[in-house]
PDB file of the backbone (N, CA, C, O) and the ligand in Angstrom, with CONECT records:
HET     ZN  A 101       1
ATOM      1  N   MET A   1      42.992  58.813  61.791  1.00  0.00           N
ATOM      2  CA  MET A   1      42.935  57.380  61.987  1.00  0.00           C
ATOM      3  C   MET A   1      43.544  56.685  60.784  1.00  0.00           C
ATOM      4  O   MET A   1      43.150  56.959  59.650  1.00  0.00           O
ATOM      5  N   GLU A   2      44.473  55.816  61.001  1.00  0.00           N
ATOM      6  CA  GLU A   2      45.108  55.126  59.890  1.00  0.00           C
ATOM      7  C   GLU A   2      44.691  53.671  59.860  1.00  0.00           C
ATOM      8  O   GLU A   2      44.663  52.991  60.886  1.00  0.00           O
ATOM      9  N   MET A   3      44.368  53.204  58.658  1.00  0.00           N
ATOM     10  CA  MET A   3      43.991  51.806  58.484  1.00  0.00           C
ATOM     11  C   MET A   3      45.028  51.125  57.594  1.00  0.00           C
ATOM     12  O   MET A   3      45.499  51.729  56.630  1.00  0.00           O
ATOM     13  N   PRO A   4      45.392  49.873  57.901  1.00  0.00           N
ATOM     14  CA  PRO A   4      46.304  49.155  57.020  1.00  0.00           C
ATOM     15  C   PRO A   4      45.607  48.804  55.707  1.00  0.00           C
ATOM     16  O   PRO A   4      44.394  48.599  55.678  1.00  0.00           O
ATOM     17  N   LYS A   5      46.382  48.737  54.616  1.00  0.00           N
ATOM     18  CA  LYS A   5      45.794  48.437  53.314  1.00  0.00           C
ATOM     19  C   LYS A   5      45.435  46.962  53.181  1.00  0.00           C
ATOM     20  O   LYS A   5      44.462  46.609  52.515  1.00  0.00           O
ATOM     21  N   THR A   6      46.221  46.112  53.813  1.00  0.00           N
ATOM     22  CA  THR A   6      45.895  44.689  53.807  1.00  0.00           C
ATOM     23  C   THR A   6      45.834  44.196  55.246  1.00  0.00           C
ATOM     24  O   THR A   6      46.562  44.664  56.122  1.00  0.00           O
ATOM     25  N   VAL A   7      44.936  43.228  55.461  1.00  0.00           N
ATOM     26  CA  VAL A   7      44.715  42.729  56.805  1.00  0.00           C
ATOM     27  C   VAL A   7      44.362  41.253  56.716  1.00  0.00           C
ATOM     28  O   VAL A   7      43.725  40.820  55.756  1.00  0.00           O
ATOM     29  N   LYS A   8      44.773  40.482  57.715  1.00  0.00           N
ATOM     30  CA  LYS A   8      44.393  39.075  57.755  1.00  0.00           C
ATOM     31  C   LYS A   8      43.142  38.954  58.598  1.00  0.00           C
ATOM     32  O   LYS A   8      43.156  39.256  59.791  1.00  0.00           O
ATOM     33  N   ARG A   9      42.052  38.511  57.973  1.00  0.00           N
ATOM     34  CA  ARG A   9      40.819  38.343  58.722  1.00  0.00           C
ATOM     35  C   ARG A   9      40.084  37.109  58.213  1.00  0.00           C
ATOM     36  O   ARG A   9      40.431  36.521  57.189  1.00  0.00           O
ATOM     37  N   TYR A  10      39.046  36.741  58.979  1.00  0.00           N
ATOM     38  CA  TYR A  10      38.313  35.518  58.678  1.00  0.00           C
ATOM     39  C   TYR A  10      37.424  35.700  57.455  1.00  0.00           C
ATOM     40  O   TYR A  10      36.713  36.699  57.352  1.00  0.00           O
ATOM     41  N   CYS A  11      37.455  34.754  56.536  1.00  0.00           N
ATOM     42  CA  CYS A  11      36.568  34.758  55.379  1.00  0.00           C
ATOM     43  C   CYS A  11      35.547  33.646  55.568  1.00  0.00           C
ATOM     44  O   CYS A  11      35.900  32.485  55.772  1.00  0.00           O
ATOM     45  N   LYS A  12      34.259  34.027  55.494  1.00  0.00           N
ATOM     46  CA  LYS A  12      33.189  33.053  55.709  1.00  0.00           C
ATOM     47  C   LYS A  12      33.166  32.005  54.608  1.00  0.00           C
ATOM     48  O   LYS A  12      32.863  30.838  54.856  1.00  0.00           O
ATOM     49  N   LYS A  13      33.489  32.428  53.388  1.00  0.00           N
ATOM     50  CA  LYS A  13      33.400  31.516  52.260  1.00  0.00           C
ATOM     51  C   LYS A  13      34.560  30.513  52.281  1.00  0.00           C
ATOM     52  O   LYS A  13      34.370  29.320  52.048  1.00  0.00           O
ATOM     53  N   CYS A  14      35.773  31.027  52.568  1.00  0.00           N
ATOM     54  CA  CYS A  14      36.944  30.145  52.628  1.00  0.00           C
ATOM     55  C   CYS A  14      36.999  29.381  53.950  1.00  0.00           C
ATOM     56  O   CYS A  14      37.700  28.375  54.056  1.00  0.00           O
ATOM     57  N   LYS A  15      36.273  29.848  54.942  1.00  0.00           N
ATOM     58  CA  LYS A  15      36.276  29.274  56.294  1.00  0.00           C
ATOM     59  C   LYS A  15      37.686  29.241  56.872  1.00  0.00           C
ATOM     60  O   LYS A  15      38.073  28.286  57.545  1.00  0.00           O
ATOM     61  N   ALA A  16      38.434  30.280  56.605  1.00  0.00           N
ATOM     62  CA  ALA A  16      39.808  30.381  57.115  1.00  0.00           C
ATOM     63  C   ALA A  16      40.223  31.839  57.132  1.00  0.00           C
ATOM     64  O   ALA A  16      39.580  32.692  56.521  1.00  0.00           O
ATOM     65  N   HIS A  17      41.311  32.113  57.844  1.00  0.00           N
ATOM     66  CA  HIS A  17      41.867  33.460  57.830  1.00  0.00           C
ATOM     67  C   HIS A  17      42.682  33.638  56.552  1.00  0.00           C
ATOM     68  O   HIS A  17      43.593  32.860  56.269  1.00  0.00           O
ATOM     69  N   THR A  18      42.343  34.671  55.786  1.00  0.00           N
ATOM     70  CA  THR A  18      43.067  34.947  54.545  1.00  0.00           C
ATOM     71  C   THR A  18      43.412  36.431  54.490  1.00  0.00           C
ATOM     72  O   THR A  18      42.915  37.236  55.277  1.00  0.00           O
ATOM     73  N   GLU A  19      44.271  36.766  53.542  1.00  0.00           N
ATOM     74  CA  GLU A  19      44.662  38.165  53.343  1.00  0.00           C
ATOM     75  C   GLU A  19      43.503  38.926  52.689  1.00  0.00           C
ATOM     76  O   GLU A  19      42.900  38.446  51.729  1.00  0.00           O
ATOM     77  N   HIS A  20      43.205  40.091  53.208  1.00  0.00           N
ATOM     78  CA  HIS A  20      42.144  40.925  52.653  1.00  0.00           C
ATOM     79  C   HIS A  20      42.706  42.304  52.329  1.00  0.00           C
ATOM     80  O   HIS A  20      43.506  42.855  53.085  1.00  0.00           O
ATOM     81  N   THR A  21      42.279  42.851  51.201  1.00  0.00           N
ATOM     82  CA  THR A  21      42.616  44.244  50.911  1.00  0.00           C
ATOM     83  C   THR A  21      41.474  45.122  51.382  1.00  0.00           C
ATOM     84  O   THR A  21      40.303  44.768  51.242  1.00  0.00           O
ATOM     85  N   ILE A  22      41.828  46.279  51.945  1.00  0.00           N
ATOM     86  CA  ILE A  22      40.817  47.149  52.531  1.00  0.00           C
ATOM     87  C   ILE A  22      40.671  48.418  51.716  1.00  0.00           C
ATOM     88  O   ILE A  22      41.649  49.057  51.330  1.00  0.00           O
ATOM     89  N   LYS A  23      39.411  48.761  51.466  1.00  0.00           N
ATOM     90  CA  LYS A  23      39.088  50.003  50.775  1.00  0.00           C
ATOM     91  C   LYS A  23      38.005  50.702  51.575  1.00  0.00           C
ATOM     92  O   LYS A  23      37.269  50.069  52.333  1.00  0.00           O
ATOM     93  N   GLU A  24      37.914  52.000  51.402  1.00  0.00           N
ATOM     94  CA  GLU A  24      36.832  52.719  52.051  1.00  0.00           C
ATOM     95  C   GLU A  24      35.562  52.534  51.227  1.00  0.00           C
ATOM     96  O   GLU A  24      35.591  52.617  49.999  1.00  0.00           O
ATOM     97  N   TYR A  25      34.444  52.283  51.916  1.00  0.00           N
ATOM     98  CA  TYR A  25      33.176  52.057  51.222  1.00  0.00           C
ATOM     99  C   TYR A  25      32.613  53.372  50.721  1.00  0.00           C
ATOM    100  O   TYR A  25      32.591  54.375  51.435  1.00  0.00           O
ATOM    101  N   LYS A  26      32.158  53.346  49.480  1.00  0.00           N
ATOM    102  CA  LYS A  26      31.490  54.528  48.945  1.00  0.00           C
ATOM    103  C   LYS A  26      30.158  54.101  48.367  1.00  0.00           C
ATOM    104  O   LYS A  26      30.099  53.241  47.488  1.00  0.00           O
ATOM    105  N   GLY A  27      29.102  54.696  48.857  1.00  0.00           N
ATOM    106  CA  GLY A  27      27.774  54.327  48.404  1.00  0.00           C
ATOM    107  C   GLY A  27      27.532  54.739  46.975  1.00  0.00           C
ATOM    108  O   GLY A  27      28.107  55.716  46.495  1.00  0.00           O
ATOM    109  N   GLY A  28      26.685  53.999  46.296  1.00  0.00           N
ATOM    110  CA  GLY A  28      26.374  54.298  44.905  1.00  0.00           C
ATOM    111  C   GLY A  28      25.362  55.420  44.791  1.00  0.00           C
ATOM    112  O   GLY A  28      24.866  55.932  45.795  1.00  0.00           O
ATOM    113  N   ARG A  29      25.061  55.798  43.557  1.00  0.00           N
ATOM    114  CA  ARG A  29      24.099  56.860  43.318  1.00  0.00           C
ATOM    115  C   ARG A  29      22.695  56.333  43.612  1.00  0.00           C
ATOM    116  O   ARG A  29      22.392  55.174  43.326  1.00  0.00           O
ATOM    117  N   ALA A  30      21.832  57.192  44.189  1.00  0.00           N
ATOM    118  CA  ALA A  30      20.477  56.774  44.506  1.00  0.00           C
ATOM    119  C   ALA A  30      19.686  56.560  43.227  1.00  0.00           C
ATOM    120  O   ALA A  30      19.752  57.376  42.308  1.00  0.00           O
ATOM    121  N   ARG A  31      18.926  55.450  43.164  1.00  0.00           N
ATOM    122  CA  ARG A  31      18.133  55.157  41.978  1.00  0.00           C
ATOM    123  C   ARG A  31      16.860  55.994  42.000  1.00  0.00           C
ATOM    124  O   ARG A  31      16.213  56.117  43.040  1.00  0.00           O
ATOM    125  N   THR A  32      16.499  56.568  40.859  1.00  0.00           N
ATOM    126  CA  THR A  32      15.376  57.490  40.832  1.00  0.00           C
ATOM    127  C   THR A  32      14.040  56.770  40.938  1.00  0.00           C
ATOM    128  O   THR A  32      13.045  57.376  41.334  1.00  0.00           O
ATOM    129  N   LEU A  33      14.001  55.488  40.589  1.00  0.00           N
ATOM    130  CA  LEU A  33      12.721  54.773  40.634  1.00  0.00           C
ATOM    131  C   LEU A  33      12.647  53.796  41.804  1.00  0.00           C
ATOM    132  O   LEU A  33      11.750  52.954  41.849  1.00  0.00           O
ATOM    133  N   ALA A  34      13.580  53.898  42.747  1.00  0.00           N
ATOM    134  CA  ALA A  34      13.538  53.025  43.907  1.00  0.00           C
ATOM    135  C   ALA A  34      12.345  53.382  44.783  1.00  0.00           C
ATOM    136  O   ALA A  34      11.875  54.520  44.779  1.00  0.00           O
ATOM    137  N   LYS A  35      11.862  52.401  45.531  1.00  0.00           N
ATOM    138  CA  LYS A  35      10.669  52.594  46.367  1.00  0.00           C
ATOM    139  C   LYS A  35      10.841  53.774  47.318  1.00  0.00           C
ATOM    140  O   LYS A  35       9.954  54.618  47.446  1.00  0.00           O
ATOM    141  N   GLY A  36      11.995  53.822  47.984  1.00  0.00           N
ATOM    142  CA  GLY A  36      12.236  54.882  48.966  1.00  0.00           C
ATOM    143  C   GLY A  36      12.268  56.257  48.336  1.00  0.00           C
ATOM    144  O   GLY A  36      11.768  57.218  48.921  1.00  0.00           O
ATOM    145  N   THR A  37      12.850  56.368  47.150  1.00  0.00           N
ATOM    146  CA  THR A  37      12.921  57.658  46.462  1.00  0.00           C
ATOM    147  C   THR A  37      11.526  58.122  46.064  1.00  0.00           C
ATOM    148  O   THR A  37      11.194  59.301  46.193  1.00  0.00           O
ATOM    149  N   ARG A  38      10.706  57.180  45.575  1.00  0.00           N
ATOM    150  CA  ARG A  38       9.348  57.534  45.166  1.00  0.00           C
ATOM    151  C   ARG A  38       8.534  57.986  46.377  1.00  0.00           C
ATOM    152  O   ARG A  38       7.770  58.947  46.298  1.00  0.00           O
ATOM    153  N   ARG A  39       8.706  57.286  47.495  1.00  0.00           N
ATOM    154  CA  ARG A  39       7.978  57.649  48.712  1.00  0.00           C
ATOM    155  C   ARG A  39       8.397  59.036  49.176  1.00  0.00           C
ATOM    156  O   ARG A  39       7.562  59.851  49.567  1.00  0.00           O
ATOM    157  N   HIS A  40       9.696  59.295  49.127  1.00  0.00           N
ATOM    158  CA  HIS A  40      10.221  60.581  49.536  1.00  0.00           C
ATOM    159  C   HIS A  40       9.612  61.702  48.697  1.00  0.00           C
ATOM    160  O   HIS A  40       9.203  62.730  49.238  1.00  0.00           O
ATOM    161  N   GLU A  41       9.549  61.511  47.385  1.00  0.00           N
ATOM    162  CA  GLU A  41       8.989  62.533  46.503  1.00  0.00           C
ATOM    163  C   GLU A  41       7.513  62.747  46.796  1.00  0.00           C
ATOM    164  O   GLU A  41       7.023  63.876  46.780  1.00  0.00           O
ATOM    165  N   ARG A  42       6.797  61.633  47.068  1.00  0.00           N
ATOM    166  CA  ARG A  42       5.369  61.727  47.368  1.00  0.00           C
ATOM    167  C   ARG A  42       5.158  62.516  48.652  1.00  0.00           C
ATOM    168  O   ARG A  42       4.241  63.333  48.738  1.00  0.00           O
ATOM    169  N   ASN A  43       5.996  62.277  49.642  1.00  0.00           N
ATOM    170  CA  ASN A  43       5.842  62.944  50.927  1.00  0.00           C
ATOM    171  C   ASN A  43       6.167  64.433  50.852  1.00  0.00           C
ATOM    172  O   ASN A  43       5.588  65.241  51.578  1.00  0.00           O
ATOM    173  N   ILE A  44       7.075  64.779  49.989  1.00  0.00           N
ATOM    174  CA  ILE A  44       7.495  66.171  49.867  1.00  0.00           C
ATOM    175  C   ILE A  44       6.477  66.989  49.076  1.00  0.00           C
ATOM    176  O   ILE A  44       6.301  68.181  49.331  1.00  0.00           O
ATOM    177  N   ALA A  45       5.801  66.342  48.109  1.00  0.00           N
ATOM    178  CA  ALA A  45       4.914  67.050  47.203  1.00  0.00           C
ATOM    179  C   ALA A  45       3.736  67.676  47.943  1.00  0.00           C
ATOM    180  O   ALA A  45       3.262  67.139  48.945  1.00  0.00           O
ATOM    181  N   GLY A  46       3.275  68.806  47.444  1.00  0.00           N
ATOM    182  CA  GLY A  46       2.077  69.439  47.961  1.00  0.00           C
ATOM    183  C   GLY A  46       2.284  70.182  49.259  1.00  0.00           C
ATOM    184  O   GLY A  46       3.414  70.453  49.666  1.00  0.00           O
ATOM    185  N   TYR A  47       1.157  70.515  49.917  1.00  0.00           N
ATOM    186  CA  TYR A  47       1.203  71.210  51.200  1.00  0.00           C
ATOM    187  C   TYR A  47       1.358  70.186  52.315  1.00  0.00           C
ATOM    188  O   TYR A  47       1.384  68.979  52.073  1.00  0.00           O
ATOM    189  N   GLY A  48       1.460  70.687  53.533  1.00  0.00           N
ATOM    190  CA  GLY A  48       1.483  69.748  54.659  1.00  0.00           C
ATOM    191  C   GLY A  48       2.766  69.775  55.448  1.00  0.00           C
ATOM    192  O   GLY A  48       3.060  68.854  56.210  1.00  0.00           O
ATOM    193  N   GLY A  49       3.522  70.823  55.266  1.00  0.00           N
ATOM    194  CA  GLY A  49       4.693  71.001  56.124  1.00  0.00           C
ATOM    195  C   GLY A  49       5.791  70.001  55.862  1.00  0.00           C
ATOM    196  O   GLY A  49       5.832  69.323  54.835  1.00  0.00           O
ATOM    197  N   LYS A  50       6.683  69.937  56.838  1.00  0.00           N
ATOM    198  CA  LYS A  50       7.816  69.034  56.706  1.00  0.00           C
ATOM    199  C   LYS A  50       7.397  67.641  57.143  1.00  0.00           C
ATOM    200  O   LYS A  50       6.568  67.486  58.041  1.00  0.00           O
ATOM    201  N   TYR A  51       7.952  66.663  56.527  1.00  0.00           N
ATOM    202  CA  TYR A  51       7.606  65.308  56.933  1.00  0.00           C
ATOM    203  C   TYR A  51       8.758  64.638  57.665  1.00  0.00           C
ATOM    204  O   TYR A  51       8.565  63.620  58.329  1.00  0.00           O
ATOM    205  N   GLN A  52       9.941  65.197  57.550  1.00  0.00           N
ATOM    206  CA  GLN A  52      11.067  64.647  58.288  1.00  0.00           C
ATOM    207  C   GLN A  52      11.725  65.770  59.056  1.00  0.00           C
ATOM    208  O   GLN A  52      11.935  66.863  58.529  1.00  0.00           O
ATOM    209  N   ALA A  53      12.048  65.494  60.301  1.00  0.00           N
ATOM    210  CA  ALA A  53      12.707  66.500  61.110  1.00  0.00           C
ATOM    211  C   ALA A  53      14.084  66.795  60.531  1.00  0.00           C
ATOM    212  O   ALA A  53      14.809  65.892  60.113  1.00  0.00           O
ATOM    213  N   ILE A  54      14.422  68.061  60.517  1.00  0.00           N
ATOM    214  CA  ILE A  54      15.731  68.456  59.992  1.00  0.00           C
ATOM    215  C   ILE A  54      16.694  68.577  61.174  1.00  0.00           C
ATOM    216  O   ILE A  54      16.393  69.233  62.171  1.00  0.00           O
ATOM    217  N   ALA A  55      17.853  67.935  61.045  1.00  0.00           N
ATOM    218  CA  ALA A  55      18.832  67.952  62.133  1.00  0.00           C
ATOM    219  C   ALA A  55      19.330  69.373  62.337  1.00  0.00           C
ATOM    220  O   ALA A  55      19.772  70.032  61.396  1.00  0.00           O
ATOM    221  N   ARG A  56      19.255  69.833  63.569  1.00  0.00           N
ATOM    222  CA  ARG A  56      19.716  71.194  63.861  1.00  0.00           C
ATOM    223  C   ARG A  56      21.211  71.308  63.648  1.00  0.00           C
ATOM    224  O   ARG A  56      21.703  72.245  63.021  1.00  0.00           O
ATOM    225  N   ARG A  57      21.925  70.322  64.191  1.00  0.00           N
ATOM    226  CA  ARG A  57      23.384  70.346  64.078  1.00  0.00           C
ATOM    227  C   ARG A  57      23.824  69.072  63.380  1.00  0.00           C
ATOM    228  O   ARG A  57      23.478  67.969  63.804  1.00  0.00           O
ATOM    229  N   LYS A  58      24.577  69.228  62.322  1.00  0.00           N
ATOM    230  CA  LYS A  58      25.051  68.046  61.629  1.00  0.00           C
ATOM    231  C   LYS A  58      26.256  67.494  62.364  1.00  0.00           C
ATOM    232  O   LYS A  58      27.094  68.248  62.858  1.00  0.00           O
ATOM    233  N   LYS A  59      26.336  66.175  62.434  1.00  0.00           N
ATOM    234  CA  LYS A  59      27.513  65.562  63.058  1.00  0.00           C
ATOM    235  C   LYS A  59      28.713  65.822  62.152  1.00  0.00           C
ATOM    236  O   LYS A  59      28.651  65.661  60.933  1.00  0.00           O
ATOM    237  N   ALA A  60      29.796  66.225  62.790  1.00  0.00           N
ATOM    238  CA  ALA A  60      30.966  66.646  62.019  1.00  0.00           C
ATOM    239  C   ALA A  60      31.678  65.459  61.385  1.00  0.00           C
ATOM    240  O   ALA A  60      32.212  65.570  60.282  1.00  0.00           O
ATOM    241  N   ASN A  61      31.689  64.340  62.069  1.00  0.00           N
ATOM    242  CA  ASN A  61      32.451  63.199  61.576  1.00  0.00           C
ATOM    243  C   ASN A  61      31.560  61.981  61.431  1.00  0.00           C
ATOM    244  O   ASN A  61      30.582  61.808  62.159  1.00  0.00           O
ATOM    245  N   LYS A  62      31.922  61.143  60.474  1.00  0.00           N
ATOM    246  CA  LYS A  62      31.132  59.944  60.222  1.00  0.00           C
ATOM    247  C   LYS A  62      31.855  58.716  60.744  1.00  0.00           C
ATOM    248  O   LYS A  62      33.072  58.712  60.923  1.00  0.00           O
ATOM    249  N   LYS A  63      31.075  57.679  60.981  1.00  0.00           N
ATOM    250  CA  LYS A  63      31.676  56.394  61.322  1.00  0.00           C
ATOM    251  C   LYS A  63      32.176  55.778  60.023  1.00  0.00           C
ATOM    252  O   LYS A  63      31.384  55.564  59.105  1.00  0.00           O
ATOM    253  N   PRO A  64      33.453  55.493  59.924  1.00  0.00           N
ATOM    254  CA  PRO A  64      33.970  55.003  58.655  1.00  0.00           C
ATOM    255  C   PRO A  64      33.503  53.582  58.360  1.00  0.00           C
ATOM    256  O   PRO A  64      33.439  52.744  59.260  1.00  0.00           O
ATOM    257  N   THR A  65      33.174  53.313  57.090  1.00  0.00           N
ATOM    258  CA  THR A  65      32.786  51.986  56.628  1.00  0.00           C
ATOM    259  C   THR A  65      33.833  51.501  55.635  1.00  0.00           C
ATOM    260  O   THR A  65      34.283  52.249  54.767  1.00  0.00           O
ATOM    261  N   PHE A  66      34.209  50.242  55.779  1.00  0.00           N
ATOM    262  CA  PHE A  66      35.251  49.696  54.909  1.00  0.00           C
ATOM    263  C   PHE A  66      34.744  48.461  54.185  1.00  0.00           C
ATOM    264  O   PHE A  66      33.790  47.813  54.617  1.00  0.00           O
ATOM    265  N   VAL A  67      35.398  48.151  53.082  1.00  0.00           N
ATOM    266  CA  VAL A  67      35.118  46.919  52.350  1.00  0.00           C
ATOM    267  C   VAL A  67      36.414  46.119  52.321  1.00  0.00           C
ATOM    268  O   VAL A  67      37.427  46.570  51.785  1.00  0.00           O
ATOM    269  N   ALA A  68      36.365  44.921  52.908  1.00  0.00           N
ATOM    270  CA  ALA A  68      37.524  44.039  52.886  1.00  0.00           C
ATOM    271  C   ALA A  68      37.283  42.973  51.833  1.00  0.00           C
ATOM    272  O   ALA A  68      36.289  42.250  51.896  1.00  0.00           O
ATOM    273  N   THR A  69      38.193  42.870  50.855  1.00  0.00           N
ATOM    274  CA  THR A  69      38.052  41.895  49.778  1.00  0.00           C
ATOM    275  C   THR A  69      39.040  40.757  49.987  1.00  0.00           C
ATOM    276  O   THR A  69      40.243  40.976  50.131  1.00  0.00           O
ATOM    277  N   CYS A  70      38.513  39.545  50.001  1.00  0.00           N
ATOM    278  CA  CYS A  70      39.346  38.358  50.196  1.00  0.00           C
ATOM    279  C   CYS A  70      40.226  38.153  48.969  1.00  0.00           C
ATOM    280  O   CYS A  70      39.751  38.210  47.835  1.00  0.00           O
ATOM    281  N   SER A  71      41.507  37.914  49.207  1.00  0.00           N
ATOM    282  CA  SER A  71      42.428  37.762  48.081  1.00  0.00           C
ATOM    283  C   SER A  71      42.334  36.374  47.458  1.00  0.00           C
ATOM    284  O   SER A  71      42.834  36.154  46.355  1.00  0.00           O
ATOM    285  N   VAL A  72      41.694  35.429  48.163  1.00  0.00           N
ATOM    286  CA  VAL A  72      41.595  34.065  47.635  1.00  0.00           C
ATOM    287  C   VAL A  72      40.340  33.903  46.775  1.00  0.00           C
ATOM    288  O   VAL A  72      40.423  33.471  45.626  1.00  0.00           O
ATOM    289  N   CYS A  73      39.167  34.253  47.342  1.00  0.00           N
ATOM    290  CA  CYS A  73      37.917  34.015  46.621  1.00  0.00           C
ATOM    291  C   CYS A  73      37.268  35.308  46.127  1.00  0.00           C
ATOM    292  O   CYS A  73      36.341  35.255  45.319  1.00  0.00           O
ATOM    293  N   GLY A  74      37.731  36.454  46.589  1.00  0.00           N
ATOM    294  CA  GLY A  74      37.185  37.719  46.110  1.00  0.00           C
ATOM    295  C   GLY A  74      35.916  38.161  46.794  1.00  0.00           C
ATOM    296  O   GLY A  74      35.305  39.143  46.372  1.00  0.00           O
ATOM    297  N   THR A  75      35.491  37.458  47.854  1.00  0.00           N
ATOM    298  CA  THR A  75      34.293  37.853  48.577  1.00  0.00           C
ATOM    299  C   THR A  75      34.532  39.170  49.301  1.00  0.00           C
ATOM    300  O   THR A  75      35.599  39.405  49.868  1.00  0.00           O
ATOM    301  N   LYS A  76      33.504  40.032  49.268  1.00  0.00           N
ATOM    302  CA  LYS A  76      33.632  41.327  49.923  1.00  0.00           C
ATOM    303  C   LYS A  76      32.920  41.304  51.266  1.00  0.00           C
ATOM    304  O   LYS A  76      31.789  40.830  51.376  1.00  0.00           O
ATOM    305  N   HIS A  77      33.585  41.815  52.268  1.00  0.00           N
ATOM    306  CA  HIS A  77      32.998  41.937  53.597  1.00  0.00           C
ATOM    307  C   HIS A  77      32.933  43.413  53.948  1.00  0.00           C
ATOM    308  O   HIS A  77      33.952  44.104  53.966  1.00  0.00           O
ATOM    309  N   VAL A  78      31.721  43.892  54.229  1.00  0.00           N
ATOM    310  CA  VAL A  78      31.555  45.298  54.601  1.00  0.00           C
ATOM    311  C   VAL A  78      31.493  45.380  56.111  1.00  0.00           C
ATOM    312  O   VAL A  78      30.716  44.671  56.751  1.00  0.00           O
ATOM    313  N   PHE A  79      32.296  46.228  56.666  1.00  0.00           N
ATOM    314  CA  PHE A  79      32.258  46.406  58.120  1.00  0.00           C
ATOM    315  C   PHE A  79      32.490  47.865  58.458  1.00  0.00           C
ATOM    316  O   PHE A  79      33.041  48.633  57.669  1.00  0.00           O
ATOM    317  N   SER A  80      32.053  48.223  59.653  1.00  0.00           N
ATOM    318  CA  SER A  80      32.148  49.612  60.073  1.00  0.00           C
ATOM    319  C   SER A  80      32.812  49.684  61.430  1.00  0.00           C
ATOM    320  O   SER A  80      32.645  48.795  62.265  1.00  0.00           O
ATOM    321  N   LEU A  81      33.555  50.733  61.642  1.00  0.00           N
ATOM    322  CA  LEU A  81      34.130  50.951  62.961  1.00  0.00           C
ATOM    323  C   LEU A  81      33.091  51.680  63.810  1.00  0.00           C
ATOM    324  O   LEU A  81      32.345  52.520  63.307  1.00  0.00           O
ATOM    325  N   GLY A  82      33.051  51.357  65.074  1.00  0.00           N
ATOM    326  CA  GLY A  82      32.017  51.906  65.932  1.00  0.00           C
ATOM    327  C   GLY A  82      32.259  53.319  66.388  1.00  0.00           C
ATOM    328  O   GLY A  82      31.445  53.875  67.126  1.00  0.00           O
ATOM    329  N   LYS A  83      33.354  53.915  65.970  1.00  0.00           N
ATOM    330  CA  LYS A  83      33.670  55.253  66.463  1.00  0.00           C
ATOM    331  C   LYS A  83      33.684  56.248  65.314  1.00  0.00           C
ATOM    332  O   LYS A  83      33.969  55.897  64.169  1.00  0.00           O
ATOM    333  N   ARG A  84      33.378  57.470  65.633  1.00  0.00           N
ATOM    334  CA  ARG A  84      33.458  58.540  64.641  1.00  0.00           C
ATOM    335  C   ARG A  84      34.901  59.010  64.535  1.00  0.00           C
ATOM    336  O   ARG A  84      35.551  59.332  65.530  1.00  0.00           O
ATOM    337  N   MET A  85      35.378  59.039  63.304  1.00  0.00           N
ATOM    338  CA  MET A  85      36.773  59.409  63.087  1.00  0.00           C
ATOM    339  C   MET A  85      36.847  60.684  62.256  1.00  0.00           C
ATOM    340  O   MET A  85      36.007  60.937  61.393  1.00  0.00           O
ATOM    341  N   LYS A  86      37.868  61.473  62.538  1.00  0.00           N
ATOM    342  CA  LYS A  86      38.036  62.715  61.802  1.00  0.00           C
ATOM    343  C   LYS A  86      38.424  62.448  60.357  1.00  0.00           C
ATOM    344  O   LYS A  86      37.889  63.073  59.441  1.00  0.00           O
ATOM    345  N   ARG A  87      39.344  61.530  60.152  1.00  0.00           N
ATOM    346  CA  ARG A  87      39.853  61.306  58.818  1.00  0.00           C
ATOM    347  C   ARG A  87      40.357  59.873  58.735  1.00  0.00           C
ATOM    348  O   ARG A  87      40.985  59.365  59.664  1.00  0.00           O
ATOM    349  N   VAL A  88      40.073  59.238  57.617  1.00  0.00           N
ATOM    350  CA  VAL A  88      40.553  57.871  57.435  1.00  0.00           C
ATOM    351  C   VAL A  88      41.664  57.881  56.418  1.00  0.00           C
ATOM    352  O   VAL A  88      41.518  58.404  55.313  1.00  0.00           O
ATOM    353  N   GLN A  89      42.765  57.302  56.803  1.00  0.00           N
ATOM    354  CA  GLN A  89      43.908  57.247  55.907  1.00  0.00           C
ATOM    355  C   GLN A  89      44.291  55.789  55.767  1.00  0.00           C
ATOM    356  O   GLN A  89      44.605  55.125  56.756  1.00  0.00           O
ATOM    357  N   LEU A  90      44.267  55.293  54.550  1.00  0.00           N
ATOM    358  CA  LEU A  90      44.697  53.917  54.346  1.00  0.00           C
ATOM    359  C   LEU A  90      46.225  53.917  54.251  1.00  0.00           C
ATOM    360  O   LEU A  90      46.805  54.369  53.263  1.00  0.00           O
ATOM    361  N   ALA A  91      46.839  53.414  55.275  1.00  0.00           N
ATOM    362  CA  ALA A  91      48.305  53.463  55.334  1.00  0.00           C
ATOM    363  C   ALA A  91      48.911  52.353  54.485  1.00  0.00           C
ATOM    364  O   ALA A  91      50.134  52.231  54.408  1.00  0.00           O
TER     365      ALA A  91
HETATM  366 ZN    ZN A 101      37.697  33.985  50.839  1.00  0.00          ZN2+
END
């Protein structure tokens, strides 16, 4: 799947269609003291079996998420494509 590097789309802040640069979204590192991480550690600790079902088969492909940055005001818009793609190439 190929994505254009720049795209004209609507910017909520500018209230107009402006040029946006597109990048693939990459999540940050998980914080060790975040609420969810602490809960996860608490649930895993001790006896009591598994607390989350483990996926038997992992999905091979992910739904790609992109970040479009407005070239006028710099606002970032995160959006995702609804389909699973084998590979994302920013053309
Ligand atoms: Zn803008």
